[in-house]
Structures are given as C-alpha cells and as structure tokens.
N, C-alpha and C positions, 0 to 999 in steps of 0.2 A: 279790095280789104285785105289777103294772103299779099300782094300784090307788094300796095305800103310793108307790108311787115317784112317779107326776102327785101328790097332795097334798103333797109332800116340794117337791119341782119345786115349787109351782103355791106354795110357802112358800116359799122359795127365795130365787121372785119379784119375790112380792108382794114380803122386806123387799129384796132392791135395788135395787127402785122406792127405800124409804123412803130409804134412801141417796143416793141419788141423787140425791132430790131436794130429801133438807136441804146438803147438800155444795153443791148454787145455792143456795142461800139460803144457806148463809155464805158461800159466796165473793164473790156481790154486797155481800154487809152487814162483812165484812172492805175488797170494793174502795170500799167511800162511803167507810171508817174511811179507805183508803192506805196499809192492813198487810197483815203475812206476806195470801197467797192462793195457793191447793190451783193447783195445774200444771194448765195442758191437759187437758194429758195424762192425767190420772188419770182430769178428768172426764171423758172421753168413755173410754178405760180403764173405769169404773164402768157408764159407757153397755150398753157394750159384753156384760161378762159380771151381768147382770142384772139392769142398772139405767136402764136401757134407753127407762122409760115414764112414771116419776119426774122421768130428768133432762127428759126431753124435758117435761111438764108444768111443772117446776122452772124449765123457762126462762124461759118463758113468763107466772111465777106471780110469779116473782121479775123480771123483763123484765133476764134475760142471758142474755151472751152473741146476742140478739140480730142486731145486727149481720155476726158474724162465720163465711162463709160453710161454713167444716168443721162448723159445727155447727148452723150453718141444712140444711142437707144427712144429716150422720150424728145427727144427733139422732131425730128423722120416723122413718128410716132401724132405726137402735134399738128403737125404739117399734112401728113397722110386727112388726118382729122376733117382737116376744114378745108380743104383741097375738092376730098368730096361732100362737105354742108356750101362750100359756094357752090357746087355744080350743080345740085339739086335746087338752093337759091334761083338759079339764073334758073333753070327748068320753071321757076312757080313768074319768075316777071316776059 
C-alpha cells in the first residue's frame, strides 16, 4: 500500500512540475506580447502545491521572473522541498 501511495504522489509531483514549467513559459510569452498575464500569486501557489521543481527550472529556461526577489528566494525553496520529498518517496518504492 505504501508503495502505491508513493508512486501516486511521485506522479502528482511530476505532473505539477510540468504544469509549473508550462505556466512559466506561457506567462513569459504573454509578457513579451503585452497580453493578459498569469498572476504572480498563481505562479507561487503552483510552485508550493507540487510544481516547485518545474517552476524553478522554467524560471531559468525562459529567463522569466529572475529579477523578482520573491521568486529568486521562494522557487528554489519549493524546488528543494520537492526534491527532498521525491527522494524520500523513491526510498519507499
């Protein structure tokens, strides 16, 4: 049972990381076009509900929000949290 739950949680974290990465790309594209933007709050919430790794990678892949102190500090914190969690979940499988 623990292995199944660990696998489900790992899948969730991977999915949320993909969502966080995509959101950073979409928001960067919208910023360039001066169009409607994804609120910063939404980007941060996504990072802390499982998308920390993808959001952090997206920040540097798209060079987006790299001059905002709260993103420079909070995205690596969220990423580190989920790297640690993935490591612990991997140990259960």
